[in-house]
N, C-alpha and C positions, 0 to 999 in steps of 0.2 A: 584553388589547389585541392586535389582530392585528398580525403582523409585516409591515412594509412591504417588499415585494420589488420596488419600482420605483426606489428611490434607494439608493445604496451609498456608504459612506464608509470611510476608514481608522478604526481605533480606536486612539487613543493616549492613555494616562493616563485611560481611561474617558470620553474625549470623542470625538464623531464629527467627523472632520476631512476636509475637502475638499482637493483639490490644484488648482493652476493648470492642469496638463495632465491630461487623462483619456484613456481608451481604451475600447474595447468588445470584449467577447468575442463569439463567433459561436455561434448555435444550430446544431449540426451536422446537424440534421434538415432544415433549410431554408436554411442559409447566411445567415440574416438576423441583423443585429446585435442583441445583447442590450444592456441599459442601460449607461450610462457608469460606469466605475469609476476610482478614483484611479490616478495614476502617481506613485509615491513618489520623492522625491529623497533625496540623502545627508543633507540637513538633517532630513527626516522621520524617517529611520532614527536619526540622532543623538538626536532628541527621544525616540523610543520607547526606545532603549537607556538613556538617562539616567533615564527614568521607571521602567524595569524594574529598574535598579540601586538606585534609591531605594526602590522597593517591596520589593525583596529583603531589605533590612535588617530589616523588620518581619515580612514573610511567612515568612521562613526560621525565625523564632522562634515561629511559631504551633504549636499542637499538631496531631497527626494528626486528632484528633477535630474540631478547628475546620476543618481543610481538608476533611474528609469532609462536614461540614455544608454548606459552600459548594458542593462538587462535586455533592452530591445535589440541591441547589436548582437548580443549573445544568442538571443532567440533566432535572429536572422542566420547566424552561422549554423545553428542546429538545423534550421529548415533547409539550408543549402546542402546539408549532408544527410537529410532524413532518409533517403533511399538506402544509402550505405549503412546507416545506423540500424535501419529496420532489418536488413539482411544479417547484420552482426547480432542483433537481438534474437532473431530466430535461431541462429547458430549456437548461441550460448544458453538461451532460455528454453527453446523448443517450440514456442507458440507459432502458429501459422503466420506467414508473411502478412496476410491481411490484418490480423490482430496486432502484429508488431507495428504496422503502419498506423493503426488506430491509436496505439500507445504513444507513438511519436506525435500524433495529432493532439492528444490530450496534453502532453508535455508542453507543446507550443502554445496551446490555449491557456494553460495555467501561467506560463511565463508572461504572456502579454496581458492577461486579465488581472492577476494579483496586483500588478503595479498601478492599476487604475484606482485601487482602494486607498482611501485617506485614513491615516492614523489620527485618531481624535486628540485634540488638545482643548480642554474644557476650562473655561473661566468659572470657578465655583463662587467667587465673591469678588466684587469690585466696588470699592468705596473710596472716599477721599483719603482715608487712612491707609488702606492696603488693598492688595490684589492677591487672590489665591488661585493658582492654576494647577489642574491635574493634567499630567502628560506622561508619555512613554519614552523611555530612553533605551538604547541598545544594550545588550548584555555583555558581549565580548566575543569569545571564540565558541562556535557551535560545532558539536560533533553530530553528524548526520549518519545514522546507521540504517542502511537500506536493505530490504529483503530481496529474495531472488525471483519473486513472481512478477513484479512490475518494476524492474530496476531503473528504467529511464524515467517513467512517470513519477514514481515515488521519490527518486533523487531530486528531480526538479521541484517536486512539491515541498521539499525541505530547503533546497538551495535558494530558491527565489525569495521565500519569506525571510530567510536569514539575512541575505545581503541587502534586500530592499529595506529592512528595518535598521540597517547600519551595522550589522554584525559581520564577522568573517566566518567561514565554514570549512570544515574538513569532512570530506565524504569518505565513508567506509562502506564499500560495496560488499555484498555477500560474497564469500569465497566461491560460491557456485556460479555467480554471474558478475564478475568484475569488469568485463570488457567494455561495455557501453559507458559505464560510469567513469572509467578512466579517460575515455575519449571525450566525454562531456567536459571534464576538468581541463583537458588539453585544448578544447575549443574556447574555453573561457580565458585562456592566457592572453589572447589578443584584445580583450575587452575590459579586463579588471586589473588593478594594480597588483603587484606581487603580494602573495599571502592572503588575498581576499577569498579566492576559491581554490582549494587544494583537494587532493584525493590520494588515499593510501590503500593499496591492496595488501591483503595479508591473510593469515590463517585464523583459526578460532581464538587465538590469544590476543588478537588486535582489539577486539571489542572491549574486553575487560581492561586492557591498557588505557583505552580512551575513557571509559566510564570512571576510572580511578584517577585519571590525570588531573592534578590540581590546576593546571592552566586552561582547562576546558570549562566553560561556564554553563553550558547547557547541552543535554543530549536529547535529540529527537530520534526515537526508535520505533520502527515498524517491524513486527515479527510475532512470534508465538507468545502466548501468555506465560509459559514456563520460563522462557528467556527474559521476558519483560520483568518478571519478579526479580531475577538476578540483576538486571540492569538497574532497577530501582534501588535495590539494596546496596549495590556498588556506588551509585551516585550519591547515596546518603552520606558516605564517608567524607565527601567534600561539600555537602549541601548544594549540589548542582541543581539547577532547574531541570525538569525532565518532562517530556511529553511521550506518552506510550500509546501507540495504536496497535492493539493486539488482536488475538484471534476472534473468530465469530462462529456461531452456529445458528445462522439466521433462519427463522421460521417465516413461511408464507402461508397465509390462510385464504383458501378459495371458498367463497360463498356460493350458494346454490343458484344464484341468479346471474352468474357471469355468462358472457357470450363465449362458449367453450372454444369454438373455432378461432375466434380472435385472440384469445388468451394463450392457447397452447404454444404457438411459436415464441411468444415472449417468455413464458415460463421455461420452455426447453432451453432457450439460449441463456437465460439468466441463471440456470442451474448448472450448465456445463461449459460455459465460456472459459477459455484458458485452462481446459481440463479440470475445471472446478477448483483451481488453485488461486482463489481470490477470497480474502477474508470476509467479504460482504456479499458473496454469492448466496443464492437460496440453497439451504442444506437440509431443511426439514419442510416437507410440503403437506399441509393439512387440507384435505379436500372434503367438502360436505358430502355426507353419505348419499344424498339424493342423486348426485351426479358422479359419484366416485367411479363406478365401473366404466361409464362412458368416457370420463376424463382420463382415466388410466389407459384405456385402449388407444385413445387418440394421442396421448403423450408418448406412449411407446412407439407408435407408428412414426411420429415426428422425430424422436430422438434416434431411432435405429437407422435413420437416413443420414445421420452425421458421418462424414468420412473421417477415418482415423489414419494418421500417417505422418510422414516427415513434413514439417511445416513449409518446406520449399515446394512441395507438390501442389498443383492447382486444386482448388475446391476442398482442401482439407480443413476441417473445423476443429478437430481434436488432435493436438499434437501429443508428444510424450509427456509423462510426468517429469518434472525438471531434473531430479537427481536420484541416485540409488537409495539414499536415506528415506526419501519420501515414498519411493517405490516399495521398499520393504515394509514401511508402515502401512501402505495400502494393501499389500498382500496379507499382512496380519489381520487387518480389518475385514478383508474379503473372506478370510477363513472362518469368520463367525457366521457367515451365511449358512454354512453346513452345520457347524457346531451348535448354533442357536436354533436350527430348524426353520430358517427364514425362506421365504419364497421370492425368487427373482422374477419380476415381470419382464425384464430385459437383462441380458448379460448374466453376470454372476460369477464369472471365472476370469482368471488372468492367464494368458498364454505367453510364455517366454518368447522373446523376439530379439532382433538386433538392437532395439532401443527400449526405453522405459514406457512402452505403450500399454494403455489400459482402455478397453472399450467401455462405453458408458453402460452403467448398471442402474436399474430402478428396482427397489425392494418394495414388495407389495404388502402394505399394512403390517409392519413389524410391531412388536410390543414397544411401548415407550421406554422400557428399561434396557432395550438392546443397544449394543455399542454403536450400531450404525445410526441410531437416533441421538444418543447421548454425546458422541464424540464428533469433533470437527474433522472430516476425512481428508480435506485438501487433495482429493482425488475424485474421479467421476463416478461417484456412487450416491444415489439420491433415495432416501426413504420417503414413501408417500403413505399417509395415514388418514383414516376416516375420522370425521367429527360430526356431531349433531347438535350439541349444546354450546352456546356462546361462552358461558362461564368456564366450561371444561376446556375448550380449545384455547382460550386466553390463558388459563392456568398452565396448560401444557406448553404453550409458546414461551411463557415466562419462567418455566421451571429450570431452564438452563442458566448456569453461571456466566455463560457468554452472552453478551447483550450489545452486539454491535449494530445489527440492523434487523428489521422485521417489516412485513408488508401484509396488507389486506386487499383482496381483489373482489369486487362486486359492483353491481349496477345500482343498488340502493345505497347512495352515498351517506345517508343518515346512519344506516346500519354499519356501513364500512367504517365511518368515522368513529362511531361508538366503540367498535372493537379496537380500532387503531389507538384511540385515546387511552386504552388500558394496557398497551404493550410497553414493556420495559426494554428499551433499546435507545442507543444514541441517535439512531436514524430510523425513522418510520415513514413508509410510503403507502399511499393508497393507489391501487391500480398501476403500480410500477415497482421496481426494485433496482438497487444499485444506480440510482440517479445521484450524481455528485456534481458539484460546481465549485470553481475557485472562489466564488463570492459567498459560499455557504459553509459554516463551520462543520467539521466532520470529526467524530470521535465516538468512543464507546462508553457504555455503562458497565457496572459490575467488573468482571474479570477481563473485559474487552478494552480496558485502557484507562488512562488518566490524562485529562487535558484534551485538546483538540487542535486540528490543523485547519488552515484556510479560512476565508472570510476575514473580516476585520478582527473578530475575536481571536482567530488563529494567529494573525500577525502579531497581536499584542502579547502572545505567549513567547515571542522571541524578544520581549522587552521587559525592563523593570518598570513597575508603576512608580511614578514620582510625583509628590505634591510640592509645589513651589510656592512659598510664602514671600511676598514682596511688601514689606512695610515701607511706606513712602517717606517717612521721617525717622531718623535714627532715635 
């Protein structure tokens, strides 16, 4: 049966629920309203939390094999509807259809791979008198707060770890991109008991209601550092467990021995994918002065060939910025090109259009102190800077309070590794960037987050650590 993408509901206790008040997201390619979605109230949240708590009593006692079976069937339902979901994703988020399809592919890969990981149970001591076991037990109800840049992938990246480890989960999509996440919860109805996977659409007040709710045991939040601080402060009121994956201002360091022609396409894509609206995109590019001019010219030639437009059009690589808020922030940042006297090697202006479109911009060797270097733009503007001394470029890369990712590119792996080993970030790559895996923990240092997702270590963050002492005689 085809998935209906014209009507949208909350999913509470495996029921499709409407609300008295509704709102509409905006298609960022044409600024036209998308269909109506619910605006959840405190009463809706209470009902979902109570359903999640009731479901947890039984779901937490299921076996891992039982959970794997349900998750596999859920993944199969997503795959059966992946084309419909990809089109819906482009409609609500703006990214090109090809990138929407890639996001669905990532979601499926995470769904099927995370459940192959084993949660450890370790016997610390075993004697004739006693046995001591360290194990992990589920927390309860998890609140999953999902951002607007990768709403399908990042929702699945929270849903699967939560339910696989025996928890129940309530998904809160971004108000900008609620559509696919509501449909994911709708697809889950046929595969999980009532209350295990739920979803609530709402306005800006729903997140604080969740973070303060005493019946929610953990919040997994992906979003900005500013909001992350508020989430953490709110969760402290009830001592909730919290995982925060926050913003990034990733530096990439290009050594003078790279194969320029081989590296340029990778750097170009990894700087402008999804209109640069990815927390772990390259956002500061440091190029060795010996190759700077040649690298800049070839990067400009590569990037200016990117087609900008509606994501449903063929061959488009850069769709619109997702929402008016981000568009206005980008315009404010672009205004500093003139006020700070910066030089644009490519682009540099924003032309008003029917959508939130911004053509890619490359800023030629701006000062370190400029806003385009210091701030995470979440828009297609990339500063490129010269370097000559290893210690200096490492200090520049590490100067940011954002420390999600960083990379080094070079043929001399001893040198590249020497530089990489000094970088302060949760994820460091050599000759790549933005490589992620469901089997590898992902998180940030400094202001880029607390805790991590994925991998065995990420799964255990959805659990309590428990030490079990068994004395064999009373």
